[in-house]
C-alpha positions as MATLAB code, in Angstrom:
seq = 'MSEPLPLHELIDDPSISGDVALLRQINPKPQSNNIDWATIDADGKPKVRSAAFQRASRQFAEREGYPQQTLSLYLESVVVQQHGSVQGWLEAVGRQDYGVVRITAQLVRHEGVMAIQRDDHRGYLGHCAAWAIESGSKARADEPVLAARSEWVVVPER';
ca = [
       7.872  -23.631   43.052;
       8.953  -22.019   39.828;
       8.315  -23.517   36.404;
      11.147  -25.504   34.867;
      13.231  -23.675   32.301;
      12.949  -24.825   28.724;
      15.384  -27.522   27.801;
      18.485  -26.295   26.014;
      21.102  -28.089   24.034;
      24.548  -28.474   25.475;
      27.381  -27.863   22.954;
      31.097  -27.724   23.903;
      32.309  -24.141   23.476;
      35.639  -24.000   21.577;
      36.088  -20.336   22.575;
      36.758  -21.591   26.139;
      40.382  -22.586   25.527;
      42.409  -24.870   27.840;
      44.198  -22.142   29.720;
      40.915  -20.351   30.606;
      40.551  -20.149   34.530;
      37.218  -21.369   35.809;
      35.858  -20.869   39.366;
      33.893  -23.249   41.479;
      32.036  -22.038   44.513;
      32.629  -24.349   47.558;
      30.007  -24.716   50.244;
      31.819  -24.797   53.572;
      29.142  -26.384   55.659;
      30.250  -29.739   57.190;
      27.246  -31.573   55.833;
      28.326  -30.697   52.225;
      31.542  -32.789   52.740;
      33.414  -30.522   50.347;
      36.310  -29.609   52.561;
      38.709  -31.761   54.605;
      39.644  -29.415   57.413;
      41.811  -32.115   59.081;
      44.204  -32.086   56.086;
      45.926  -28.721   55.772;
      48.654  -27.999   53.118;
      51.925  -26.185   53.576;
      50.212  -22.839   52.966;
      47.639  -23.535   55.741;
      44.765  -24.274   53.301;
      42.446  -27.214   53.730;
      42.140  -30.014   51.227;
      39.249  -29.803   48.675;
      37.378  -33.008   48.568;
      36.002  -34.658   45.383;
      32.413  -33.978   46.668;
      33.057  -30.295   45.695;
      33.032  -31.310   42.066;
      29.893  -33.551   41.985;
      27.452  -32.610   39.297;
      24.016  -31.306   40.371;
      21.146  -33.768   40.815;
      18.938  -34.877   37.926;
      16.037  -33.056   39.544;
      18.072  -29.815   39.594;
      19.106  -30.343   35.949;
      15.524  -30.830   34.840;
      14.303  -27.815   36.794;
      17.066  -25.598   35.335;
      16.554  -26.797   31.770;
      19.632  -28.986   31.359;
      19.262  -32.308   29.499;
      21.609  -33.969   31.964;
      23.519  -33.357   35.197;
      25.888  -30.498   35.007;
      28.655  -28.875   37.135;
      28.397  -25.091   37.606;
      31.594  -23.177   36.916;
      32.293  -19.427   36.247;
      34.766  -17.686   34.035;
      37.149  -15.945   36.363;
      37.796  -13.094   33.891;
      34.159  -12.245   33.694;
      33.610  -12.495   37.492;
      36.512  -10.119   38.125;
      35.367   -7.758   35.377;
      31.829   -7.624   36.709;
      32.553   -7.517   40.455;
      36.218   -6.273   40.854;
      37.279   -9.351   42.768;
      36.275  -12.890   43.545;
      35.340  -11.858   47.153;
      33.248   -9.023   45.691;
      31.426  -11.520   43.533;
      30.668  -13.845   46.460;
      29.249  -10.892   48.349;
      27.167   -9.763   45.331;
      25.550  -13.257   44.977;
      24.960  -13.673   48.819;
      27.556  -16.372   49.349;
      30.203  -14.517   51.274;
      30.670  -17.500   53.542;
      31.551  -19.772   50.605;
      35.080  -20.626   49.371;
      36.225  -20.561   45.710;
      38.727  -22.660   43.895;
      40.209  -22.238   40.457;
      40.770  -24.942   37.826;
      41.454  -24.697   34.078;
      39.176  -25.623   31.231;
      41.901  -28.110   30.073;
      41.587  -29.832   33.395;
      37.845  -30.057   33.133;
      38.101  -31.500   29.637;
      40.721  -33.953   30.903;
      40.834  -37.061   28.760;
      37.717  -35.946   26.859;
      35.399  -36.903   29.634;
      33.659  -33.580   30.029;
      32.679  -30.551   27.929;
      32.021  -26.925   28.852;
      29.508  -24.283   27.579;
      29.044  -20.756   28.659;
      25.422  -20.082   29.228;
      25.143  -17.095   31.635;
      22.482  -19.206   33.356;
      19.694  -17.171   35.021;
      21.575  -13.895   34.330;
      24.804  -14.955   36.162;
      27.304  -13.566   33.686;
      30.207  -15.886   33.135;
      28.274  -19.002   34.221;
      29.409  -22.231   32.486;
      27.890  -25.623   32.548;
      30.209  -28.708   32.346;
      28.825  -32.138   31.733;
      29.865  -35.727   30.910;
      30.232  -36.338   27.170;
      29.653  -40.058   27.297;
      29.533  -41.773   30.672;
      28.580  -40.170   33.961;
      30.752  -42.728   35.714;
      33.810  -41.372   33.895;
      32.963  -37.869   35.027;
      32.601  -39.078   38.597;
      35.996  -40.750   38.352;
      37.402  -37.300   37.368;
      36.023  -35.615   40.559;
      39.106  -36.490   42.661;
      41.413  -35.229   39.851;
      39.578  -31.879   39.781;
      39.684  -31.586   43.542;
      43.333  -32.467   43.797;
      44.421  -30.044   41.144;
      42.207  -27.105   42.130;
      43.666  -24.128   43.818;
      42.041  -21.965   46.461;
      41.190  -18.410   45.530;
      39.078  -17.684   48.555;
      39.344  -20.014   51.596;
      36.208  -19.912   53.713;
      36.218  -19.530   57.390;
      35.965  -22.667   59.349;
];
């Protein structure tokens, strides 16, 4: 097992303005409980469940050098600049079977519950960490809001 990364400070990044598009990779496996395939919208796309926006475990956070649980997001502009398309990005990182949804930074920061920092973690350009500013329970309460207001960019195969 690899050594844990050194702990780094999380500071909300004001250069990530409210209208910035952020991407979230969505694991399509049934056990992940991220997608409700039984609920299809008017465009034929499945419903994103709140589980898709759960922050990583404490163990993951510690191993990756975060002082608390975080949510991995990616700057869409950087992803497209680096890979030509969102699908190209998924293929480049070996997750071509995953889906991707888009949300705005303003939505993540909804009601001052979460903050965002670009960190290009482990060399993934455009990677951002989002975390609860005060209470983790408030951030968990926002998971359904993020899911409901996200929009599919790449819908995975069922």
